[in-house]
Phi, psi and omega in degrees: 000138178285133179295142181298325182295323178299310178298320181297315180299310183297316184284349179264358180297128183225148168278124174251119185280148181305333177299339180264002178279155182270344185091354180294141181279131174273136180301143181302320181293331177290316178299320179294325174298317178299317181289329176296320176293322177301323184295348180264018177293152176294144181208119181297133181061017179052037178291334179043066190284351185288144175223132181243120176253116192249131178242130176213169178048235184292330183292341177299326179293326176299315178297314179302311181299321179294317179299316179297321180296319184274355177233068182298339181279356183296134182286160178300321179299312179292326177299314181293322178297316178296317179300317180296317179300317182290319179296319183283343180277143174285316180220147169243121181254118174279117181277109182241165185213141173266127176281140177232056188301335180283345182252315187221155173294147183304324183299327179293324179289321176297318179298316180297316179296321178296323178291326175297318178295320177299318176300316177301313181297313181295333179291347178277355180303141180063025173234175174261025177258131178235166180214160179210126179262120181246139179234071181292159182301327185280001190304320181294337180284355178272355186305314180293316179303322182274003181056041179279145177280171182301331181262020179236151183214150175265131182257356178151180179247132176250110179277127182238132180198163174280139180223165175240020182289128177241335179260096178272134177288144179290126176270130181278124176247140174296149177298129183301333179297338177286346186244011184236136173233117181271140174235096182268000000 
């Protein structure tokens, strides 16, 4: 039987948007604990393809300036919204991945990296730390800025921050029986 706490943690995972962050700085050792848990994601052939590029404090402005530079068409409204998201976040983690195409198909490495992010997200359970994974269109244009190699790619930005949200809206999930076909 699955322990109730395991189900509760998984079913309690929520996206907490940066607009709900307080701007409070999360201690570096706490972020490292979250990333240590991320590091235990399943990974075929132990390739461990995830790479985390972390921006906090003053370096968040470097990231903001780069995004503005690579998206000259961005409206003032969207620029201000992005600036607010970055200011209210404690850390912005660029979720990156090393491709190992000679060993595994790329989808397996994306899946492993996604599981690492899920571990990070689940590790926020019972804390006032929330997260949100964003995959904006310009993400591939950050590769040079992030000093990624030819076999590395950025998969998105994970906004991490302290929040005071207590009333989470219930997310509607389809009944699992609609998605299961048994073959006995």
